[in-house]
PyMOL commands that place a pseudoatom at each C-alpha (Angstrom):
pseudoatom trace, name=CA, resn=MET, resi=1, chain=A, elem=C, hetatm=0, pos=[126.964, 96.187, 104.406]
pseudoatom trace, name=CA, resn=GLU, resi=2, chain=A, elem=C, hetatm=0, pos=[125.654, 92.769, 105.130]
pseudoatom trace, name=CA, resn=SER, resi=3, chain=A, elem=C, hetatm=0, pos=[127.937, 92.096, 108.041]
pseudoatom trace, name=CA, resn=ILE, resi=4, chain=A, elem=C, hetatm=0, pos=[127.021, 95.812, 109.575]
pseudoatom trace, name=CA, resn=LYS, resi=5, chain=A, elem=C, hetatm=0, pos=[122.951, 94.384, 109.113]
pseudoatom trace, name=CA, resn=GLU, resi=6, chain=A, elem=C, hetatm=0, pos=[124.179, 91.115, 110.838]
pseudoatom trace, name=CA, resn=GLN, resi=7, chain=A, elem=C, hetatm=0, pos=[125.486, 92.833, 113.751]
pseudoatom trace, name=CA, resn=ALA, resi=8, chain=A, elem=C, hetatm=0, pos=[122.642, 95.222, 114.098]
pseudoatom trace, name=CA, resn=ARG, resi=9, chain=A, elem=C, hetatm=0, pos=[120.049, 92.215, 114.223]
pseudoatom trace, name=CA, resn=GLU, resi=10, chain=A, elem=C, hetatm=0, pos=[122.486, 90.712, 116.377]
pseudoatom trace, name=CA, resn=CYS, resi=11, chain=A, elem=C, hetatm=0, pos=[122.355, 94.217, 118.988]
pseudoatom trace, name=CA, resn=ILE, resi=12, chain=A, elem=C, hetatm=0, pos=[118.355, 94.411, 118.450]
pseudoatom trace, name=CA, resn=ASP, resi=13, chain=A, elem=C, hetatm=0, pos=[118.437, 90.559, 119.435]
pseudoatom trace, name=CA, resn=SER, resi=14, chain=A, elem=C, hetatm=0, pos=[120.627, 91.162, 122.672]
pseudoatom trace, name=CA, resn=HIS, resi=15, chain=A, elem=C, hetatm=0, pos=[118.450, 94.505, 123.662]
pseudoatom trace, name=CA, resn=ALA, resi=16, chain=A, elem=C, hetatm=0, pos=[115.108, 92.598, 123.045]
pseudoatom trace, name=CA, resn=LYS, resi=17, chain=A, elem=C, hetatm=0, pos=[116.535, 89.710, 125.852]
pseudoatom trace, name=CA, resn=GLN, resi=18, chain=A, elem=C, hetatm=0, pos=[117.428, 92.818, 128.121]
pseudoatom trace, name=CA, resn=ALA, resi=19, chain=A, elem=C, hetatm=0, pos=[114.020, 94.388, 127.801]
pseudoatom trace, name=CA, resn=VAL, resi=20, chain=A, elem=C, hetatm=0, pos=[112.351, 90.955, 128.401]
pseudoatom trace, name=CA, resn=ALA, resi=21, chain=A, elem=C, hetatm=0, pos=[114.625, 90.490, 131.651]
pseudoatom trace, name=CA, resn=VAL, resi=22, chain=A, elem=C, hetatm=0, pos=[113.535, 93.560, 133.405]
pseudoatom trace, name=CA, resn=SER, resi=23, chain=A, elem=C, hetatm=0, pos=[109.751, 93.302, 131.897]
pseudoatom trace, name=CA, resn=PHE, resi=24, chain=A, elem=C, hetatm=0, pos=[108.763, 91.053, 135.050]
pseudoatom trace, name=CA, resn=ILE, resi=25, chain=A, elem=C, hetatm=0, pos=[108.896, 93.930, 137.351]
pseudoatom trace, name=CA, resn=PRO, resi=26, chain=A, elem=C, hetatm=0, pos=[105.247, 96.026, 137.029]
pseudoatom trace, name=CA, resn=PHE, resi=27, chain=A, elem=C, hetatm=0, pos=[105.381, 99.633, 136.479]
pseudoatom trace, name=CA, resn=VAL, resi=28, chain=A, elem=C, hetatm=0, pos=[109.397, 99.738, 137.127]
pseudoatom trace, name=CA, resn=SER, resi=29, chain=A, elem=C, hetatm=0, pos=[109.793, 98.333, 133.751]
pseudoatom trace, name=CA, resn=ILE, resi=30, chain=A, elem=C, hetatm=0, pos=[108.623, 100.735, 131.954]
pseudoatom trace, name=CA, resn=PRO, resi=31, chain=A, elem=C, hetatm=0, pos=[111.489, 103.306, 132.300]
pseudoatom trace, name=CA, resn=ILE, resi=32, chain=A, elem=C, hetatm=0, pos=[113.827, 100.699, 131.912]
pseudoatom trace, name=CA, resn=VAL, resi=33, chain=A, elem=C, hetatm=0, pos=[112.655, 99.732, 128.893]
pseudoatom trace, name=CA, resn=TYR, resi=34, chain=A, elem=C, hetatm=0, pos=[112.601, 102.817, 127.358]
pseudoatom trace, name=CA, resn=GLY, resi=35, chain=A, elem=C, hetatm=0, pos=[116.396, 103.039, 128.729]
pseudoatom trace, name=CA, resn=VAL, resi=36, chain=A, elem=C, hetatm=0, pos=[116.902, 99.920, 127.004]
pseudoatom trace, name=CA, resn=CYS, resi=37, chain=A, elem=C, hetatm=0, pos=[115.684, 101.365, 123.590]
pseudoatom trace, name=CA, resn=ALA, resi=38, chain=A, elem=C, hetatm=0, pos=[117.921, 104.347, 124.213]
pseudoatom trace, name=CA, resn=LYS, resi=39, chain=A, elem=C, hetatm=0, pos=[120.981, 102.664, 124.714]
pseudoatom trace, name=CA, resn=MET, resi=40, chain=A, elem=C, hetatm=0, pos=[120.227, 99.961, 121.634]
pseudoatom trace, name=CA, resn=ILE, resi=41, chain=A, elem=C, hetatm=0, pos=[119.998, 103.234, 119.212]
pseudoatom trace, name=CA, resn=VAL, resi=42, chain=A, elem=C, hetatm=0, pos=[123.093, 104.604, 120.443]
pseudoatom trace, name=CA, resn=ARG, resi=43, chain=A, elem=C, hetatm=0, pos=[124.592, 101.022, 119.826]
pseudoatom trace, name=CA, resn=LEU, resi=44, chain=A, elem=C, hetatm=0, pos=[123.218, 100.782, 116.468]
pseudoatom trace, name=CA, resn=ASP, resi=45, chain=A, elem=C, hetatm=0, pos=[124.545, 104.430, 115.470]
pseudoatom trace, name=CA, resn=GLY, resi=46, chain=A, elem=C, hetatm=0, pos=[127.880, 102.943, 116.608]
pseudoatom trace, name=CA, resn=ILE, resi=47, chain=A, elem=C, hetatm=0, pos=[127.615, 99.652, 114.698]
pseudoatom trace, name=CA, resn=PHE, resi=48, chain=A, elem=C, hetatm=0, pos=[126.297, 101.570, 111.068]
pseudoatom trace, name=CA, resn=GLY, resi=49, chain=A, elem=C, hetatm=0, pos=[129.512, 104.111, 112.148]
pseudoatom trace, name=CA, resn=ILE, resi=50, chain=A, elem=C, hetatm=0, pos=[127.222, 107.023, 111.567]
pseudoatom trace, name=CA, resn=PRO, resi=51, chain=A, elem=C, hetatm=0, pos=[127.901, 110.541, 113.818]
pseudoatom trace, name=CA, resn=THR, resi=52, chain=A, elem=C, hetatm=0, pos=[125.049, 112.230, 115.012]
pseudoatom trace, name=CA, resn=ALA, resi=53, chain=A, elem=C, hetatm=0, pos=[124.270, 115.975, 115.869]
pseudoatom trace, name=CA, resn=LYS, resi=54, chain=A, elem=C, hetatm=0, pos=[124.404, 116.561, 119.151]
pseudoatom trace, name=CA, resn=GLY, resi=55, chain=A, elem=C, hetatm=0, pos=[121.116, 115.696, 120.952]
pseudoatom trace, name=CA, resn=TRP, resi=56, chain=A, elem=C, hetatm=0, pos=[120.159, 113.163, 118.135]
pseudoatom trace, name=CA, resn=ASP, resi=57, chain=A, elem=C, hetatm=0, pos=[120.063, 110.117, 120.408]
pseudoatom trace, name=CA, resn=SER, resi=58, chain=A, elem=C, hetatm=0, pos=[117.328, 111.440, 122.607]
pseudoatom trace, name=CA, resn=GLU, resi=59, chain=A, elem=C, hetatm=0, pos=[115.325, 113.175, 120.255]
pseudoatom trace, name=CA, resn=ILE, resi=60, chain=A, elem=C, hetatm=0, pos=[114.960, 110.013, 118.201]
pseudoatom trace, name=CA, resn=VAL, resi=61, chain=A, elem=C, hetatm=0, pos=[114.007, 107.887, 121.086]
pseudoatom trace, name=CA, resn=HIS, resi=62, chain=A, elem=C, hetatm=0, pos=[111.570, 110.504, 122.124]
pseudoatom trace, name=CA, resn=ASP, resi=63, chain=A, elem=C, hetatm=0, pos=[110.066, 110.561, 118.653]
pseudoatom trace, name=CA, resn=ILE, resi=64, chain=A, elem=C, hetatm=0, pos=[110.147, 106.774, 118.683]
pseudoatom trace, name=CA, resn=MET, resi=65, chain=A, elem=C, hetatm=0, pos=[108.621, 106.863, 121.888]
pseudoatom trace, name=CA, resn=ALA, resi=66, chain=A, elem=C, hetatm=0, pos=[105.671, 109.252, 121.541]
pseudoatom trace, name=CA, resn=GLY, resi=67, chain=A, elem=C, hetatm=0, pos=[103.473, 107.173, 119.427]
pseudoatom trace, name=CA, resn=ILE, resi=68, chain=A, elem=C, hetatm=0, pos=[104.056, 103.946, 121.248]
pseudoatom trace, name=CA, resn=ILE, resi=69, chain=A, elem=C, hetatm=0, pos=[100.666, 102.305, 122.790]
pseudoatom trace, name=CA, resn=ALA, resi=70, chain=A, elem=C, hetatm=0, pos=[102.906, 99.410, 124.544]
pseudoatom trace, name=CA, resn=ALA, resi=71, chain=A, elem=C, hetatm=0, pos=[103.455, 101.230, 127.830]
pseudoatom trace, name=CA, resn=PRO, resi=72, chain=A, elem=C, hetatm=0, pos=[100.106, 99.900, 129.407]
pseudoatom trace, name=CA, resn=ALA, resi=73, chain=A, elem=C, hetatm=0, pos=[101.152, 96.623, 128.479]
pseudoatom trace, name=CA, resn=LEU, resi=74, chain=A, elem=C, hetatm=0, pos=[104.325, 96.989, 130.079]
pseudoatom trace, name=CA, resn=ALA, resi=75, chain=A, elem=C, hetatm=0, pos=[102.782, 97.063, 133.433]
pseudoatom trace, name=CA, resn=ILE, resi=76, chain=A, elem=C, hetatm=0, pos=[101.673, 93.252, 133.266]
pseudoatom trace, name=CA, resn=PRO, resi=77, chain=A, elem=C, hetatm=0, pos=[103.478, 90.841, 134.270]
pseudoatom trace, name=CA, resn=PHE, resi=78, chain=A, elem=C, hetatm=0, pos=[104.112, 87.833, 131.818]
pseudoatom trace, name=CA, resn=LEU, resi=79, chain=A, elem=C, hetatm=0, pos=[102.357, 89.644, 128.987]
pseudoatom trace, name=CA, resn=GLY, resi=80, chain=A, elem=C, hetatm=0, pos=[104.798, 92.664, 129.438]
pseudoatom trace, name=CA, resn=ALA, resi=81, chain=A, elem=C, hetatm=0, pos=[107.851, 90.733, 128.500]
pseudoatom trace, name=CA, resn=GLY, resi=82, chain=A, elem=C, hetatm=0, pos=[106.243, 89.665, 125.333]
pseudoatom trace, name=CA, resn=VAL, resi=83, chain=A, elem=C, hetatm=0, pos=[105.014, 93.157, 124.506]
pseudoatom trace, name=CA, resn=ALA, resi=84, chain=A, elem=C, hetatm=0, pos=[108.521, 94.461, 125.539]
pseudoatom trace, name=CA, resn=SER, resi=85, chain=A, elem=C, hetatm=0, pos=[110.439, 92.102, 123.386]
pseudoatom trace, name=CA, resn=VAL, resi=86, chain=A, elem=C, hetatm=0, pos=[108.143, 92.967, 120.078]
pseudoatom trace, name=CA, resn=TYR, resi=87, chain=A, elem=C, hetatm=0, pos=[108.425, 96.639, 121.134]
pseudoatom trace, name=CA, resn=ILE, resi=88, chain=A, elem=C, hetatm=0, pos=[112.064, 96.457, 121.167]
pseudoatom trace, name=CA, resn=LYS, resi=89, chain=A, elem=C, hetatm=0, pos=[112.540, 94.408, 118.148]
pseudoatom trace, name=CA, resn=SER, resi=90, chain=A, elem=C, hetatm=0, pos=[110.182, 96.708, 116.397]
pseudoatom trace, name=CA, resn=ILE, resi=91, chain=A, elem=C, hetatm=0, pos=[112.008, 99.905, 116.843]
pseudoatom trace, name=CA, resn=GLY, resi=92, chain=A, elem=C, hetatm=0, pos=[115.118, 98.443, 116.245]
pseudoatom trace, name=CA, resn=GLU, resi=93, chain=A, elem=C, hetatm=0, pos=[114.450, 96.938, 112.845]
pseudoatom trace, name=CA, resn=ASN, resi=94, chain=A, elem=C, hetatm=0, pos=[112.865, 100.364, 111.645]
pseudoatom trace, name=CA, resn=TYR, resi=95, chain=A, elem=C, hetatm=0, pos=[115.543, 102.823, 112.693]
pseudoatom trace, name=CA, resn=ALA, resi=96, chain=A, elem=C, hetatm=0, pos=[117.998, 100.084, 111.406]
pseudoatom trace, name=CA, resn=ARG, resi=97, chain=A, elem=C, hetatm=0, pos=[115.950, 99.773, 107.776]
pseudoatom trace, name=CA, resn=ALA, resi=98, chain=A, elem=C, hetatm=0, pos=[115.712, 103.749, 107.940]
pseudoatom trace, name=CA, resn=VAL, resi=99, chain=A, elem=C, hetatm=0, pos=[119.926, 103.739, 108.925]
pseudoatom trace, name=CA, resn=SER, resi=100, chain=A, elem=C, hetatm=0, pos=[120.598, 101.757, 106.457]
pseudoatom trace, name=CA, resn=THR, resi=101, chain=A, elem=C, hetatm=0, pos=[117.987, 103.111, 103.331]
pseudoatom trace, name=CA, resn=VAL, resi=102, chain=A, elem=C, hetatm=0, pos=[119.819, 106.714, 103.996]
pseudoatom trace, name=CA, resn=LEU, resi=103, chain=A, elem=C, hetatm=0, pos=[123.428, 105.532, 103.888]
pseudoatom trace, name=CA, resn=GLU, resi=104, chain=A, elem=C, hetatm=0, pos=[122.648, 103.231, 100.608]
pseudoatom trace, name=CA, resn=THR, resi=105, chain=A, elem=C, hetatm=0, pos=[121.100, 106.771, 99.001]
pseudoatom trace, name=CA, resn=ALA, resi=106, chain=A, elem=C, hetatm=0, pos=[123.820, 109.132, 100.604]
pseudoatom trace, name=CA, resn=THR, resi=107, chain=A, elem=C, hetatm=0, pos=[127.184, 110.313, 99.028]
pseudoatom trace, name=CA, resn=PRO, resi=108, chain=A, elem=C, hetatm=0, pos=[130.294, 109.536, 100.803]
pseudoatom trace, name=CA, resn=GLU, resi=109, chain=A, elem=C, hetatm=0, pos=[130.434, 112.924, 102.022]
pseudoatom trace, name=CA, resn=GLN, resi=110, chain=A, elem=C, hetatm=0, pos=[126.956, 112.867, 103.664]
pseudoatom trace, name=CA, resn=HIS, resi=111, chain=A, elem=C, hetatm=0, pos=[127.996, 109.681, 105.580]
pseudoatom trace, name=CA, resn=THR, resi=112, chain=A, elem=C, hetatm=0, pos=[130.254, 112.052, 107.546]
pseudoatom trace, name=CA, resn=ASP, resi=113, chain=A, elem=C, hetatm=0, pos=[127.577, 115.019, 107.968]
pseudoatom trace, name=CA, resn=PRO, resi=114, chain=A, elem=C, hetatm=0, pos=[125.699, 114.658, 111.197]
pseudoatom trace, name=CA, resn=VAL, resi=115, chain=A, elem=C, hetatm=0, pos=[122.946, 117.261, 110.641]
pseudoatom trace, name=CA, resn=PHE, resi=116, chain=A, elem=C, hetatm=0, pos=[122.207, 115.715, 107.080]
pseudoatom trace, name=CA, resn=LEU, resi=117, chain=A, elem=C, hetatm=0, pos=[122.292, 112.139, 108.590]
pseudoatom trace, name=CA, resn=SER, resi=118, chain=A, elem=C, hetatm=0, pos=[120.116, 113.132, 111.513]
pseudoatom trace, name=CA, resn=ARG, resi=119, chain=A, elem=C, hetatm=0, pos=[117.418, 115.079, 109.412]
pseudoatom trace, name=CA, resn=ARG, resi=120, chain=A, elem=C, hetatm=0, pos=[117.538, 112.138, 106.541]
pseudoatom trace, name=CA, resn=VAL, resi=121, chain=A, elem=C, hetatm=0, pos=[117.158, 109.392, 108.920]
pseudoatom trace, name=CA, resn=LYS, resi=122, chain=A, elem=C, hetatm=0, pos=[114.083, 110.926, 110.775]
pseudoatom trace, name=CA, resn=GLU, resi=123, chain=A, elem=C, hetatm=0, pos=[112.335, 111.836, 107.286]
pseudoatom trace, name=CA, resn=GLU, resi=124, chain=A, elem=C, hetatm=0, pos=[113.145, 108.005, 106.828]
pseudoatom trace, name=CA, resn=LEU, resi=125, chain=A, elem=C, hetatm=0, pos=[111.828, 107.273, 110.094]
pseudoatom trace, name=CA, resn=HIS, resi=126, chain=A, elem=C, hetatm=0, pos=[108.222, 108.963, 109.862]
pseudoatom trace, name=CA, resn=LYS, resi=127, chain=A, elem=C, hetatm=0, pos=[107.777, 107.840, 106.098]
pseudoatom trace, name=CA, resn=ASN, resi=128, chain=A, elem=C, hetatm=0, pos=[108.176, 104.051, 107.638]
pseudoatom trace, name=CA, resn=TYR, resi=129, chain=A, elem=C, hetatm=0, pos=[105.731, 104.751, 110.252]
pseudoatom trace, name=CA, resn=ALA, resi=130, chain=A, elem=C, hetatm=0, pos=[103.454, 106.492, 108.116]
pseudoatom trace, name=CA, resn=ALA, resi=131, chain=A, elem=C, hetatm=0, pos=[103.196, 103.613, 105.453]
pseudoatom trace, name=CA, resn=GLN, resi=132, chain=A, elem=C, hetatm=0, pos=[102.987, 100.962, 108.420]
pseudoatom trace, name=CA, resn=ARG, resi=133, chain=A, elem=C, hetatm=0, pos=[99.987, 103.113, 109.714]
pseudoatom trace, name=CA, resn=LYS, resi=134, chain=A, elem=C, hetatm=0, pos=[98.768, 102.888, 106.237]
pseudoatom trace, name=CA, resn=ASN, resi=135, chain=A, elem=C, hetatm=0, pos=[98.911, 99.271, 105.928]
pseudoatom trace, name=CA, resn=ARG, resi=136, chain=A, elem=C, hetatm=0, pos=[97.182, 98.351, 109.414]
pseudoatom trace, name=CA, resn=ARG, resi=137, chain=A, elem=C, hetatm=0, pos=[94.130, 100.851, 108.224]
pseudoatom trace, name=CA, resn=ARG, resi=138, chain=A, elem=C, hetatm=0, pos=[94.244, 98.698, 105.121]
pseudoatom trace, name=CA, resn=ARG, resi=139, chain=A, elem=C, hetatm=0, pos=[93.996, 95.477, 106.827]
pseudoatom trace, name=CA, resn=MET, resi=140, chain=A, elem=C, hetatm=0, pos=[91.366, 96.693, 109.481]
pseudoatom trace, name=CA, resn=GLU, resi=141, chain=A, elem=C, hetatm=0, pos=[88.993, 97.800, 106.522]
pseudoatom trace, name=CA, resn=LYS, resi=142, chain=A, elem=C, hetatm=0, pos=[89.281, 94.603, 105.183]
pseudoatom trace, name=CA, resn=GLY, resi=143, chain=A, elem=C, hetatm=0, pos=[88.229, 92.659, 108.665]
for i in range(1, 143): cmd.bond("trace and resi %d" % i, "trace and resi %d" % (i + 1))
show_as sticks, trace
zoom trace
């Protein structure tokens, strides 16, 4: 599993660099960065060797991006590059962590069930994002 996680990290880094490269084009970069994110999710699925239910990739990318507030910052030259990189890395790392957790806790039979995997990865992502929001609120309350 460690070799797979290393491949996932390389994939995430590669897509973060792609996002930086296109982020210097204000406004046009927003859909392109989202497209880079979608390609990364598809590649990560391949790296982890997980079959996904029909429409899973577009559904998960939509869910991930719906709560992102980075889009306005992507429209600002130079600032957009840093935001794009952090954005892609954050999504990729969260997605890879969720998939790893699901695969490590699933039975071998469940590894080949795209409906089960899709549901569990989505649940794990929601759990991770809820924990991150809770941690951010705690930090803000502490000042």
